[in-house]
All heavy atoms as a GROMACS GRO file, in nm:
protein
  616
    1ALA      N    1   4.640  -2.753   4.091
    1ALA     CA    2   4.511  -2.734   4.028
    1ALA      C    3   4.510  -2.610   3.938
    1ALA      O    4   4.443  -2.609   3.837
    1ALA     CB    5   4.401  -2.724   4.132
    2LEU      N    6   4.584  -2.508   3.975
    2LEU     CA    7   4.583  -2.384   3.896
    2LEU      C    8   4.628  -2.407   3.752
    2LEU      O    9   4.561  -2.359   3.660
    2LEU     CB   10   4.666  -2.275   3.964
    2LEU     CG   11   4.665  -2.140   3.894
    2LEU    CD1   12   4.525  -2.083   3.886
    2LEU    CD2   13   4.757  -2.044   3.965
    3PRO      N   14   4.738  -2.478   3.727
    3PRO     CA   15   4.776  -2.500   3.586
    3PRO      C   16   4.667  -2.572   3.506
    3PRO      O   17   4.643  -2.540   3.390
    3PRO     CB   18   4.903  -2.583   3.595
    3PRO     CG   19   4.960  -2.553   3.730
    3PRO     CD   20   4.840  -2.531   3.818
    4ARG      N   21   4.600  -2.668   3.566
    4ARG     CA   22   4.494  -2.741   3.496
    4ARG      C   23   4.378  -2.648   3.467
    4ARG      O   24   4.322  -2.648   3.358
    4ARG     CB   25   4.446  -2.860   3.581
    4ARG     CG   26   4.331  -2.935   3.521
    4ARG     CD   27   4.365  -3.015   3.397
    4ARG     NE   28   4.458  -3.118   3.433
    4ARG     CZ   29   4.552  -3.166   3.352
    4ARG    NH1   30   4.562  -3.122   3.230
    4ARG    NH2   31   4.636  -3.258   3.393
    5ARG      N   32   4.341  -2.565   3.564
    5ARG     CA   33   4.230  -2.472   3.544
    5ARG      C   34   4.264  -2.368   3.438
    5ARG      O   35   4.181  -2.332   3.355
    5ARG     CB   36   4.191  -2.406   3.675
    5ARG     CG   37   4.128  -2.506   3.769
    5ARG     CD   38   4.087  -2.447   3.900
    5ARG     NE   39   4.045  -2.556   3.988
    5ARG     CZ   40   4.069  -2.562   4.116
    5ARG    NH1   41   4.131  -2.463   4.176
    5ARG    NH2   42   4.029  -2.666   4.186
    6GLN      N   43   4.388  -2.322   3.439
    6GLN     CA   44   4.428  -2.227   3.336
    6GLN      C   45   4.424  -2.294   3.199
    6GLN      O   46   4.380  -2.233   3.101
    6GLN     CB   47   4.566  -2.170   3.362
    6GLN     CG   48   4.604  -2.066   3.258
    6GLN     CD   49   4.726  -1.986   3.295
    6GLN    OE1   50   4.778  -1.996   3.405
    6GLN    NE2   51   4.770  -1.904   3.203
    7ALA      N   52   4.468  -2.418   3.190
    7ALA     CA   53   4.465  -2.491   3.063
    7ALA      C   54   4.321  -2.506   3.013
    7ALA      O   55   4.294  -2.488   2.894
    7ALA     CB   56   4.531  -2.627   3.079
    8ILE      N   57   4.229  -2.536   3.103
    8ILE     CA   58   4.088  -2.546   3.064
    8ILE      C   59   4.040  -2.414   3.006
    8ILE      O   60   3.978  -2.410   2.900
    8ILE     CB   61   4.001  -2.589   3.185
    8ILE    CG1   62   4.031  -2.733   3.224
    8ILE    CG2   63   3.852  -2.568   3.156
    8ILE    CD1   64   3.972  -2.776   3.357
    9LEU      N   65   4.069  -2.305   3.075
    9LEU     CA   66   4.026  -2.174   3.028
    9LEU      C   67   4.090  -2.138   2.894
    9LEU      O   68   4.024  -2.080   2.806
    9LEU     CB   69   4.055  -2.067   3.132
    9LEU     CG   70   3.971  -2.076   3.259
    9LEU    CD1   71   4.020  -1.976   3.362
    9LEU    CD2   72   3.824  -2.053   3.230
   10GLU      N   73   4.217  -2.171   2.877
   10GLU     CA   74   4.285  -2.140   2.750
   10GLU      C   75   4.220  -2.216   2.634
   10GLU      O   76   4.199  -2.160   2.526
   10GLU     CB   77   4.434  -2.174   2.759
   10GLU     CG   78   4.514  -2.089   2.856
   10GLU     CD   79   4.544  -1.948   2.808
   10GLU    OE1   80   4.508  -1.911   2.693
   10GLU    OE2   81   4.603  -1.872   2.886
   11VAL      N   82   4.188  -2.343   2.657
   11VAL     CA   83   4.125  -2.422   2.552
   11VAL      C   84   3.986  -2.366   2.519
   11VAL      O   85   3.950  -2.350   2.402
   11VAL     CB   86   4.116  -2.571   2.591
   11VAL    CG1   87   4.030  -2.649   2.492
   11VAL    CG2   88   4.255  -2.632   2.598
   12VAL      N   89   3.909  -2.335   2.622
   12VAL     CA   90   3.775  -2.281   2.598
   12VAL      C   91   3.783  -2.144   2.530
   12VAL      O   92   3.700  -2.113   2.444
   12VAL     CB   93   3.694  -2.275   2.729
   12VAL    CG1   94   3.560  -2.206   2.709
   12VAL    CG2   95   3.672  -2.417   2.783
   13ALA      N   96   3.883  -2.064   2.564
   13ALA     CA   97   3.900  -1.934   2.497
   13ALA      C   98   3.928  -1.953   2.348
   13ALA      O   99   3.877  -1.879   2.264
   13ALA     CB  100   4.014  -1.856   2.562
   14ALA      N  101   4.005  -2.054   2.316
   14ALA     CA  102   4.039  -2.081   2.175
   14ALA      C  103   3.925  -2.150   2.100
   14ALA      O  104   3.914  -2.135   1.978
   14ALA     CB  105   4.164  -2.168   2.167
   15ARG      N  106   3.842  -2.225   2.175
   15ARG     CA  107   3.733  -2.302   2.112
   15ARG      C  108   3.604  -2.288   2.191
   15ARG      O  109   3.561  -2.383   2.255
   15ARG     CB  110   3.774  -2.448   2.101
   15ARG     CG  111   3.900  -2.464   2.016
   15ARG     CD  112   3.932  -2.604   1.981
   15ARG     NE  113   3.820  -2.669   1.915
   15ARG     CZ  114   3.804  -2.800   1.912
   15ARG    NH1  115   3.891  -2.879   1.969
   15ARG    NH2  116   3.701  -2.853   1.850
   16PRO      N  117   3.541  -2.170   2.189
   16PRO     CA  118   3.417  -2.151   2.263
   16PRO      C  119   3.312  -2.254   2.221
   16PRO      O  120   3.298  -2.283   2.102
   16PRO     CB  121   3.372  -2.010   2.225
   16PRO     CG  122   3.493  -1.943   2.173
   16PRO     CD  123   3.580  -2.051   2.115
   17GLY      N  124   3.244  -2.311   2.318
   17GLY     CA  125   3.142  -2.410   2.289
   17GLY      C  126   3.194  -2.552   2.283
   17GLY      O  127   3.120  -2.644   2.251
   18ILE      N  128   3.322  -2.571   2.318
   18ILE     CA  129   3.379  -2.706   2.318
   18ILE      C  130   3.302  -2.792   2.418
   18ILE      O  131   3.267  -2.747   2.525
   18ILE     CB  132   3.530  -2.703   2.348
   18ILE    CG1  133   3.593  -2.840   2.323
   18ILE    CG2  134   3.558  -2.652   2.487
   18ILE    CD1  135   3.746  -2.840   2.328
   19CYS      N  136   3.276  -2.915   2.379
   19CYS     CA  137   3.197  -3.004   2.464
   19CYS      C  138   3.286  -3.082   2.560
   19CYS      O  139   3.406  -3.097   2.538
   19CYS     CB  140   3.113  -3.097   2.378
   19CYS     SG  141   2.987  -3.007   2.286
   20LEU      N  142   3.224  -3.132   2.665
   20LEU     CA  143   3.294  -3.198   2.775
   20LEU      C  144   3.389  -3.307   2.727
   20LEU      O  145   3.506  -3.308   2.763
   20LEU     CB  146   3.192  -3.255   2.874
   20LEU     CG  147   3.248  -3.338   2.990
   20LEU    CD1  148   3.340  -3.255   3.077
   20LEU    CD2  149   3.135  -3.396   3.072
   21ASN      N  150   3.341  -3.401   2.648
   21ASN     CA  151   3.424  -3.513   2.605
   21ASN      C  152   3.547  -3.466   2.527
   21ASN      O  153   3.657  -3.514   2.548
   21ASN     CB  154   3.344  -3.612   2.520
   21ASN     CG  155   3.242  -3.687   2.600
   21ASN    OD1  156   3.254  -3.701   2.721
   21ASN    ND2  157   3.139  -3.735   2.532
   22GLU      N  158   3.526  -3.371   2.438
   22GLU     CA  159   3.635  -3.320   2.357
   22GLU      C  160   3.736  -3.242   2.441
   22GLU      O  161   3.858  -3.254   2.422
   22GLU     CB  162   3.578  -3.231   2.246
   22GLU     CG  163   3.676  -3.196   2.139
   22GLU     CD  164   3.613  -3.118   2.025
   22GLU    OE1  165   3.489  -3.106   2.020
   22GLU    OE2  166   3.690  -3.069   1.942
   23LEU      N  167   3.688  -3.164   2.536
   23LEU     CA  168   3.775  -3.089   2.625
   23LEU      C  169   3.860  -3.184   2.710
   23LEU      O  170   3.982  -3.168   2.719
   23LEU     CB  171   3.692  -2.996   2.714
   23LEU     CG  172   3.765  -2.911   2.816
   23LEU    CD1  173   3.866  -2.819   2.749
   23LEU    CD2  174   3.665  -2.829   2.896
   24ALA      N  175   3.796  -3.283   2.768
   24ALA     CA  176   3.869  -3.380   2.852
   24ALA      C  177   3.971  -3.457   2.769
   24ALA      O  178   4.087  -3.473   2.810
   24ALA     CB  179   3.770  -3.476   2.917
   25ARG      N  180   3.931  -3.503   2.652
   25ARG     CA  181   4.022  -3.578   2.565
   25ARG      C  182   4.142  -3.492   2.523
   25ARG      O  183   4.256  -3.536   2.527
   25ARG     CB  184   3.947  -3.629   2.442
   25ARG     CG  185   4.022  -3.725   2.356
   25ARG     CD  186   3.938  -3.790   2.246
   25ARG     NE  187   3.837  -3.704   2.184
   25ARG     CZ  188   3.705  -3.714   2.204
   25ARG    NH1  189   3.657  -3.804   2.286
   25ARG    NH2  190   3.622  -3.632   2.142
   26GLY      N  191   4.116  -3.366   2.488
   26GLY     CA  192   4.222  -3.275   2.446
   26GLY      C  193   4.324  -3.245   2.556
   26GLY      O  194   4.442  -3.223   2.529
   27LEU      N  195   4.277  -3.246   2.680
   27LEU     CA  196   4.366  -3.218   2.793
   27LEU      C  197   4.422  -3.346   2.856
   27LEU      O  198   4.502  -3.339   2.949
   27LEU     CB  199   4.294  -3.135   2.899
   27LEU     CG  200   4.259  -2.992   2.856
   27LEU    CD1  201   4.171  -2.926   2.961
   27LEU    CD2  202   4.386  -2.911   2.834
   28GLY      N  203   4.374  -3.462   2.810
   28GLY     CA  204   4.423  -3.588   2.862
   28GLY      C  205   4.379  -3.617   3.005
   28GLY      O  206   4.454  -3.676   3.082
   29VAL      N  207   4.257  -3.574   3.038
   29VAL     CA  208   4.203  -3.597   3.171
   29VAL      C  209   4.064  -3.660   3.159
   29VAL      O  210   4.006  -3.665   3.051
   29VAL     CB  211   4.194  -3.466   3.254
   29VAL    CG1  212   4.332  -3.405   3.273
   29VAL    CG2  213   4.100  -3.366   3.191
   30SER      N  214   4.010  -3.704   3.271
   30SER     CA  215   3.876  -3.764   3.271
   30SER      C  216   3.768  -3.656   3.269
   30SER      O  217   3.793  -3.540   3.305
   30SER     CB  218   3.859  -3.851   3.395
   30SER     OG  219   3.858  -3.769   3.511
   31ASN      N  220   3.649  -3.697   3.227
   31ASN     CA  221   3.535  -3.605   3.233
   31ASN      C  222   3.510  -3.558   3.376
   31ASN      O  223   3.479  -3.441   3.398
   31ASN     CB  224   3.409  -3.673   3.180
   31ASN     CG  225   3.411  -3.692   3.030
   31ASN    OD1  226   3.508  -3.659   2.962
   31ASN    ND2  227   3.303  -3.746   2.976
   32SER      N  228   3.526  -3.649   3.472
   32SER     CA  229   3.501  -3.610   3.612
   32SER      C  230   3.602  -3.505   3.660
   32SER      O  231   3.568  -3.420   3.741
   32SER     CB  232   3.501  -3.732   3.704
   32SER     OG  233   3.624  -3.798   3.699
   33SER      N  234   3.723  -3.509   3.608
   33SER     CA  235   3.821  -3.407   3.642
   33SER      C  236   3.777  -3.270   3.591
   33SER      O  237   3.785  -3.169   3.662
   33SER     CB  238   3.958  -3.443   3.584
   33SER     OG  239   4.051  -3.340   3.609
   34ILE      N  240   3.730  -3.266   3.467
   34ILE     CA  241   3.681  -3.139   3.411
   34ILE      C  242   3.564  -3.088   3.494
   34ILE      O  243   3.556  -2.969   3.528
   34ILE     CB  244   3.638  -3.156   3.263
   34ILE    CG1  245   3.759  -3.195   3.176
   34ILE    CG2  246   3.570  -3.029   3.211
   34ILE    CD1  247   3.865  -3.090   3.160
   35LEU      N  248   3.471  -3.176   3.530
   35LEU     CA  249   3.355  -3.135   3.609
   35LEU      C  250   3.395  -3.082   3.746
   35LEU      O  251   3.337  -2.984   3.794
   35LEU     CB  252   3.257  -3.252   3.623
   35LEU     CG  253   3.190  -3.296   3.493
   35LEU    CD1  254   3.111  -3.424   3.514
   35LEU    CD2  255   3.103  -3.186   3.436
   36TRP      N  256   3.495  -3.143   3.808
   36TRP     CA  257   3.544  -3.096   3.938
   36TRP      C  258   3.602  -2.955   3.926
   36TRP      O  259   3.571  -2.865   4.005
   36TRP     CB  260   3.648  -3.194   3.992
   36TRP     CG  261   3.692  -3.161   4.131
   36TRP    CD1  262   3.626  -3.187   4.247
   36TRP    CD2  263   3.813  -3.095   4.167
   36TRP    NE1  264   3.700  -3.141   4.354
   36TRP    CE2  265   3.815  -3.083   4.307
   36TRP    CE3  266   3.920  -3.044   4.095
   36TRP    CZ2  267   3.919  -3.024   4.376
   36TRP    CZ3  268   4.024  -2.984   4.163
   36TRP    CH2  269   4.023  -2.975   4.302
   37HIS      N  270   3.686  -2.933   3.824
   37HIS     CA  271   3.744  -2.801   3.803
   37HIS      C  272   3.637  -2.700   3.761
   37HIS      O  273   3.644  -2.583   3.799
   37HIS     CB  274   3.855  -2.807   3.699
   37HIS     CG  275   3.979  -2.875   3.748
   37HIS    ND1  276   4.059  -2.823   3.847
   37HIS    CD2  277   4.036  -2.992   3.711
   37HIS    CE1  278   4.161  -2.905   3.870
   37HIS    NE2  279   4.148  -3.008   3.789
   38TYR      N  280   3.539  -2.746   3.684
   38TYR     CA  281   3.431  -2.657   3.642
   38TYR      C  282   3.361  -2.595   3.762
   38TYR      O  283   3.331  -2.476   3.762
   38TYR     CB  284   3.328  -2.731   3.555
   38TYR     CG  285   3.204  -2.649   3.533
   38TYR    CD1  286   3.205  -2.545   3.440
   38TYR    CD2  287   3.088  -2.670   3.607
   38TYR    CE1  288   3.092  -2.467   3.422
   38TYR    CE2  289   2.975  -2.592   3.590
   38TYR     CZ  290   2.978  -2.490   3.497
   38TYR     OH  291   2.869  -2.411   3.479
   39ASP      N  292   3.334  -2.675   3.864
   39ASP     CA  293   3.265  -2.622   3.982
   39ASP      C  294   3.339  -2.503   4.042
   39ASP      O  295   3.278  -2.402   4.078
   39ASP     CB  296   3.247  -2.731   4.088
   39ASP     CG  297   3.144  -2.836   4.048
   39ASP    OD1  298   3.060  -2.807   3.960
   39ASP    OD2  299   3.149  -2.946   4.105
   40VAL      N  300   3.470  -2.513   4.049
   40VAL     CA  301   3.550  -2.403   4.103
   40VAL      C  302   3.550  -2.284   4.007
   40VAL      O  303   3.528  -2.169   4.048
   40VAL     CB  304   3.695  -2.450   4.130
   40VAL    CG1  305   3.784  -2.333   4.173
   40VAL    CG2  306   3.697  -2.561   4.234
   41LEU      N  307   3.573  -2.310   3.879
   41LEU     CA  308   3.579  -2.202   3.780
   41LEU      C  309   3.445  -2.132   3.766
   41LEU      O  310   3.438  -2.010   3.750
   41LEU     CB  311   3.626  -2.257   3.645
   41LEU     CG  312   3.771  -2.308   3.645
   41LEU    CD1  313   3.799  -2.386   3.517
   41LEU    CD2  314   3.869  -2.193   3.662
   42HIS      N  315   3.337  -2.208   3.773
   42HIS     CA  316   3.203  -2.150   3.765
   42HIS      C  317   3.174  -2.060   3.886
   42HIS      O  318   3.118  -1.951   3.872
   42HIS     CB  319   3.098  -2.260   3.753
   42HIS     CG  320   2.958  -2.208   3.743
   42HIS    ND1  321   2.911  -2.144   3.630
   42HIS    CD2  322   2.857  -2.206   3.833
   42HIS    CE1  323   2.787  -2.108   3.651
   42HIS    NE2  324   2.752  -2.144   3.773
   43ALA      N  325   3.213  -2.105   4.004
   43ALA     CA  326   3.192  -2.025   4.126
   43ALA      C  327   3.264  -1.891   4.119
   43ALA      O  328   3.219  -1.793   4.180
   43ALA     CB  329   3.238  -2.105   4.248
   44LEU      N  330   3.374  -1.886   4.043
   44LEU     CA  331   3.450  -1.763   4.028
   44LEU      C  332   3.408  -1.681   3.905
   44LEU      O  333   3.472  -1.582   3.870
   44LEU     CB  334   3.600  -1.795   4.017
   44LEU     CG  335   3.661  -1.860   4.141
   44LEU    CD1  336   3.802  -1.910   4.110
   44LEU    CD2  337   3.663  -1.762   4.257
   45SER      N  338   3.301  -1.724   3.838
   45SER     CA  339   3.250  -1.659   3.716
   45SER      C  340   3.351  -1.662   3.601
   45SER      O  341   3.356  -1.573   3.518
   45SER     CB  342   3.206  -1.514   3.743
   45SER     OG  343   3.100  -1.512   3.835
   46LEU      N  344   3.432  -1.767   3.598
   46LEU     CA  345   3.533  -1.780   3.492
   46LEU      C  346   3.487  -1.873   3.380
   46LEU      O  347   3.540  -1.865   3.270
   46LEU     CB  348   3.664  -1.832   3.551
   46LEU     CG  349   3.730  -1.741   3.655
   46LEU    CD1  350   3.852  -1.810   3.716
   46LEU    CD2  351   3.767  -1.608   3.595
   47LEU      N  352   3.390  -1.959   3.407
   47LEU     CA  353   3.347  -2.057   3.309
   47LEU      C  354   3.198  -2.083   3.324
   47LEU      O  355   3.146  -2.084   3.435
   47LEU     CB  356   3.424  -2.189   3.331
   47LEU     CG  357   3.424  -2.292   3.220
   47LEU    CD1  358   3.494  -2.237   3.095
   47LEU    CD2  359   3.496  -2.418   3.265
   48THR      N  360   3.132  -2.099   3.211
   48THR     CA  361   2.990  -2.136   3.211
   48THR      C  362   2.972  -2.258   3.123
   48THR      O  363   3.058  -2.288   3.039
   48THR     CB  364   2.900  -2.021   3.158
   48THR    OG1  365   2.933  -1.996   3.022
   48THR    CG2  366   2.918  -1.895   3.239
   49ALA      N  367   2.862  -2.326   3.142
   49ALA     CA  368   2.831  -2.444   3.061
   49ALA      C  369   2.685  -2.436   3.017
   49ALA      O  370   2.600  -2.383   3.088
   49ALA     CB  371   2.855  -2.571   3.140
   50ARG      N  372   2.660  -2.488   2.898
   50ARG     CA  373   2.523  -2.497   2.846
   50ARG      C  374   2.502  -2.636   2.789
   50ARG      O  375   2.593  -2.692   2.730
   50ARG     CB  376   2.501  -2.395   2.734
   50ARG     CG  377   2.490  -2.255   2.781
   50ARG     CD  378   2.453  -2.164   2.666
   50ARG     NE  379   2.546  -2.052   2.671
   50ARG     CZ  380   2.595  -1.990   2.567
   50ARG    NH1  381   2.563  -2.028   2.445
   50ARG    NH2  382   2.678  -1.890   2.582
   51ARG      N  383   2.383  -2.685   2.807
   51ARG     CA  384   2.346  -2.813   2.744
   51ARG      C  385   2.305  -2.785   2.601
   51ARG      O  386   2.229  -2.694   2.574
   51ARG     CB  387   2.229  -2.875   2.819
   51ARG     CG  388   2.270  -2.928   2.952
   51ARG     CD  389   2.249  -3.078   2.955
   51ARG     NE  390   2.294  -3.130   3.083
   51ARG     CZ  391   2.390  -3.220   3.093
   51ARG    NH1  392   2.448  -3.269   2.988
   51ARG    NH2  393   2.428  -3.261   3.211
   52GLN      N  394   2.361  -2.862   2.511
   52GLN     CA  395   2.320  -2.857   2.371
   52GLN      C  396   2.288  -3.001   2.331
   52GLN      O  397   2.379  -3.079   2.303
   52GLN     CB  398   2.430  -2.797   2.284
   52GLN     CG  399   2.455  -2.651   2.317
   52GLN     CD  400   2.559  -2.586   2.229
   52GLN    OE1  401   2.632  -2.650   2.156
   52GLN    NE2  402   2.567  -2.455   2.238
   53GLY      N  403   2.161  -3.034   2.338
   53GLY     CA  404   2.119  -3.172   2.318
   53GLY      C  405   2.167  -3.255   2.436
   53GLY      O  406   2.141  -3.224   2.550
   54THR      N  407   2.245  -3.358   2.407
   54THR     CA  408   2.298  -3.442   2.514
   54THR      C  409   2.438  -3.399   2.556
   54THR      O  410   2.499  -3.463   2.641
   54THR     CB  411   2.303  -3.589   2.468
   54THR    OG1  412   2.387  -3.598   2.352
   54THR    CG2  413   2.165  -3.642   2.437
   55HIS      N  414   2.488  -3.292   2.498
   55HIS     CA  415   2.625  -3.247   2.526
   55HIS      C  416   2.626  -3.131   2.624
   55HIS      O  417   2.536  -3.047   2.625
   55HIS     CB  418   2.695  -3.205   2.397
   55HIS     CG  419   2.706  -3.314   2.298
   55HIS    ND1  420   2.798  -3.416   2.308
   55HIS    CD2  421   2.635  -3.340   2.186
   55HIS    CE1  422   2.785  -3.498   2.208
   55HIS    NE2  423   2.685  -3.456   2.132
   56ARG      N  424   2.732  -3.124   2.702
   56ARG     CA  425   2.756  -3.011   2.792
   56ARG      C  426   2.871  -2.934   2.729
   56ARG      O  427   2.982  -2.985   2.716
   56ARG     CB  428   2.792  -3.063   2.930
   56ARG     CG  429   2.813  -2.956   3.031
   56ARG     CD  430   2.842  -3.018   3.166
   56ARG     NE  431   2.864  -2.914   3.262
   56ARG     CZ  432   2.820  -2.916   3.386
   56ARG    NH1  433   2.752  -3.019   3.430
   56ARG    NH2  434   2.846  -2.818   3.468
   57CYS      N  435   2.844  -2.809   2.690
   57CYS     CA  436   2.943  -2.728   2.619
   57CYS      C  437   2.985  -2.608   2.703
   57CYS      O  438   2.904  -2.551   2.776
   57CYS     CB  439   2.886  -2.683   2.485
   57CYS     SG  440   2.835  -2.823   2.382
   58TYR      N  441   3.111  -2.572   2.691
   58TYR     CA  442   3.171  -2.472   2.779
   58TYR      C  443   3.203  -2.341   2.707
   58TYR      O  444   3.245  -2.341   2.592
   58TYR     CB  445   3.299  -2.529   2.841
   58TYR     CG  446   3.267  -2.644   2.933
   58TYR    CD1  447   3.267  -2.774   2.886
   58TYR    CD2  448   3.230  -2.621   3.064
   58TYR    CE1  449   3.233  -2.880   2.968
   58TYR    CE2  450   3.196  -2.726   3.148
   58TYR     CZ  451   3.198  -2.854   3.100
   58TYR     OH  452   3.162  -2.958   3.181
   59PHE      N  453   3.185  -2.233   2.783
   59PHE     CA  454   3.212  -2.098   2.735
   59PHE      C  455   3.278  -2.020   2.848
   59PHE      O  456   3.258  -2.051   2.965
   59PHE     CB  457   3.080  -2.028   2.697
   59PHE     CG  458   3.006  -2.097   2.587
   59PHE    CD1  459   2.918  -2.201   2.616
   59PHE    CD2  460   3.025  -2.061   2.456
   59PHE    CE1  461   2.850  -2.268   2.516
   59PHE    CE2  462   2.958  -2.127   2.354
   59PHE     CZ  463   2.870  -2.230   2.384
   60LEU      N  464   3.356  -1.919   2.811
   60LEU     CA  465   3.418  -1.835   2.914
   60LEU      C  466   3.312  -1.757   2.989
   60LEU      O  467   3.214  -1.710   2.930
   60LEU     CB  468   3.518  -1.738   2.851
   60LEU     CG  469   3.643  -1.800   2.790
   60LEU    CD1  470   3.732  -1.691   2.733
   60LEU    CD2  471   3.719  -1.886   2.889
   61GLY      N  472   3.333  -1.741   3.116
   61GLY     CA  473   3.245  -1.660   3.200
   61GLY      C  474   3.284  -1.514   3.192
   61GLY      O  475   3.385  -1.478   3.131
   62PRO      N  476   3.208  -1.427   3.255
   62PRO     CA  477   3.230  -1.282   3.245
   62PRO      C  478   3.364  -1.233   3.300
   62PRO      O  479   3.413  -1.130   3.257
   62PRO     CB  480   3.113  -1.221   3.322
   62PRO     CG  481   3.053  -1.331   3.401
   62PRO     CD  482   3.090  -1.460   3.335
   63ARG      N  483   3.424  -1.306   3.391
   63ARG     CA  484   3.551  -1.261   3.450
   63ARG      C  485   3.673  -1.331   3.390
   63ARG      O  486   3.786  -1.304   3.429
   63ARG     CB  487   3.548  -1.282   3.601
   63ARG     CG  488   3.438  -1.199   3.668
   63ARG     CD  489   3.436  -1.213   3.818
   63ARG     NE  490   3.564  -1.178   3.875
   63ARG     CZ  491   3.615  -1.234   3.984
   63ARG    NH1  492   3.549  -1.328   4.047
   63ARG    NH2  493   3.732  -1.197   4.030
   64ALA      N  494   3.652  -1.420   3.295
   64ALA     CA  495   3.762  -1.503   3.243
   64ALA      C  496   3.868  -1.423   3.168
   64ALA      O  497   3.987  -1.448   3.184
   64ALA     CB  498   3.707  -1.613   3.152
   65GLY      N  499   3.827  -1.328   3.087
   65GLY     CA  500   3.924  -1.251   3.009
   65GLY      C  501   4.024  -1.180   3.098
   65GLY      O  502   4.145  -1.187   3.074
   66GLN      N  503   3.975  -1.115   3.200
   66GLN     CA  504   4.061  -1.043   3.294
   66GLN      C  505   4.153  -1.140   3.368
   66GLN      O  506   4.272  -1.114   3.386
   66GLN     CB  507   3.975  -0.965   3.393
   66GLN     CG  508   4.052  -0.887   3.495
   66GLN     CD  509   3.959  -0.818   3.595
   66GLN    OE1  510   3.839  -0.845   3.599
   66GLN    NE2  511   4.015  -0.730   3.674
   67TRP      N  512   4.100  -1.253   3.412
   67TRP     CA  513   4.179  -1.352   3.486
   67TRP      C  514   4.289  -1.410   3.398
   67TRP      O  515   4.403  -1.422   3.441
   67TRP     CB  516   4.086  -1.462   3.539
   67TRP     CG  517   4.153  -1.555   3.634
   67TRP    CD1  518   4.165  -1.541   3.768
   67TRP    CD2  519   4.219  -1.679   3.602
   67TRP    NE1  520   4.233  -1.648   3.822
   67TRP    CE2  521   4.267  -1.734   3.721
   67TRP    CE3  522   4.241  -1.747   3.483
   67TRP    CZ2  523   4.336  -1.854   3.726
   67TRP    CZ3  524   4.310  -1.868   3.487
   67TRP    CH2  525   4.356  -1.919   3.607
   68LEU      N  526   4.255  -1.447   3.274
   68LEU     CA  527   4.356  -1.504   3.184
   68LEU      C  528   4.466  -1.402   3.154
   68LEU      O  529   4.584  -1.437   3.151
   68LEU     CB  530   4.291  -1.549   3.053
   68LEU     CG  531   4.218  -1.682   3.060
   68LEU    CD1  532   4.136  -1.704   2.933
   68LEU    CD2  533   4.316  -1.797   3.081
   69GLN      N  534   4.428  -1.278   3.134
   69GLN     CA  535   4.526  -1.173   3.108
   69GLN      C  536   4.622  -1.158   3.227
   69GLN      O  537   4.744  -1.148   3.209
   69GLN     CB  538   4.454  -1.042   3.081
   69GLN     CG  539   4.541  -0.932   3.029
   69GLN     CD  540   4.457  -0.810   2.994
   69GLN    OE1  541   4.372  -0.766   3.072
   69GLN    NE2  542   4.481  -0.756   2.876
   70MET      N  543   4.569  -1.161   3.347
   70MET     CA  544   4.651  -1.150   3.468
   70MET      C  545   4.748  -1.270   3.478
   70MET      O  546   4.864  -1.254   3.507
   70MET     CB  547   4.562  -1.145   3.592
   70MET     CG  548   4.639  -1.129   3.721
   70MET     SD  549   4.530  -1.123   3.864
   70MET     CE  550   4.467  -1.291   3.865
   71GLN      N  551   4.697  -1.391   3.451
   71GLN     CA  552   4.781  -1.510   3.458
   71GLN      C  553   4.891  -1.506   3.353
   71GLN      O  554   5.006  -1.542   3.382
   71GLN     CB  555   4.697  -1.637   3.440
   71GLN     CG  556   4.600  -1.663   3.552
   71GLN     CD  557   4.669  -1.678   3.686
   71GLN    OE1  558   4.769  -1.749   3.699
   71GLN    NE2  559   4.619  -1.610   3.786
   72ARG      N  560   4.860  -1.462   3.235
   72ARG     CA  561   4.961  -1.454   3.128
   72ARG      C  562   5.070  -1.353   3.163
   72ARG      O  563   5.186  -1.375   3.135
   72ARG     CB  564   4.893  -1.417   2.996
   72ARG     CG  565   4.807  -1.528   2.940
   72ARG     CD  566   4.727  -1.482   2.823
   72ARG     NE  567   4.636  -1.584   2.774
   72ARG     CZ  568   4.523  -1.559   2.711
   72ARG    NH1  569   4.487  -1.434   2.687
   72ARG    NH2  570   4.447  -1.658   2.672
   73ARG      N  571   5.031  -1.241   3.224
   73ARG     CA  572   5.130  -1.142   3.267
   73ARG      C  573   5.222  -1.198   3.373
   73ARG      O  574   5.344  -1.175   3.372
   73ARG     CB  575   5.062  -1.017   3.322
   73ARG     CG  576   5.034  -0.916   3.214
   73ARG     CD  577   4.982  -0.790   3.276
   73ARG     NE  578   4.841  -0.820   3.299
   73ARG     CZ  579   4.750  -0.731   3.331
   73ARG    NH1  580   4.781  -0.608   3.350
   73ARG    NH2  581   4.625  -0.765   3.347
   74GLN      N  582   5.168  -1.275   3.468
   74GLN     CA  583   5.249  -1.334   3.573
   74GLN      C  584   5.347  -1.436   3.515
   74GLN      O  585   5.463  -1.442   3.558
   74GLN     CB  586   5.162  -1.402   3.678
   74GLN     CG  587   5.090  -1.304   3.766
   74GLN     CD  588   5.001  -1.374   3.868
   74GLN    OE1  589   4.981  -1.494   3.866
   74GLN    NE2  590   4.946  -1.294   3.960
   75ILE      N  591   5.304  -1.512   3.418
   75ILE     CA  592   5.391  -1.612   3.356
   75ILE      C  593   5.504  -1.544   3.278
   75ILE      O  594   5.619  -1.587   3.284
   75ILE     CB  595   5.310  -1.705   3.263
   75ILE    CG1  596   5.221  -1.795   3.348
   75ILE    CG2  597   5.401  -1.789   3.174
   75ILE    CD1  598   5.119  -1.873   3.269
   76SER      N  599   5.471  -1.435   3.208
   76SER     CA  600   5.574  -1.368   3.129
   76SER      C  601   5.661  -1.275   3.212
   76SER      O  602   5.760  -1.221   3.162
   76SER     CB  603   5.509  -1.291   3.012
   76SER     OG  604   5.433  -1.183   3.062
   77GLY      N  605   5.624  -1.253   3.338
   77GLY     CA  606   5.705  -1.170   3.427
   77GLY      C  607   5.682  -1.022   3.412
   77GLY      O  608   5.762  -0.941   3.456
   78LEU      N  609   5.572  -0.982   3.348
   78LEU     CA  610   5.544  -0.839   3.331
   78LEU      C  611   5.467  -0.785   3.447
   78LEU      O  612   5.383  -0.838   3.504
   78LEU     CB  613   5.466  -0.817   3.201
   78LEU     CG  614   5.543  -0.854   3.074
   78LEU    CD1  615   5.451  -0.834   2.954
   78LEU    CD2  616   5.666  -0.768   3.058
   0.00000   0.00000   0.00000
């Protein structure tokens, strides 16, 4: 689950306000998969969502920058 959650955060960091359908399509997963991961990421203050009309759009949460930086350092071995 961690690689998928990191991928979600990386996409949202690159495209703030990306909507559910586009995020799921870009990652090759179902909308329900994104919603399941969202619950975990939201509980950790890593991801937020806002309704814009009929769309659910995603933005990084207050702790996301620090978490992504830590994950990138672990991947690069620093």
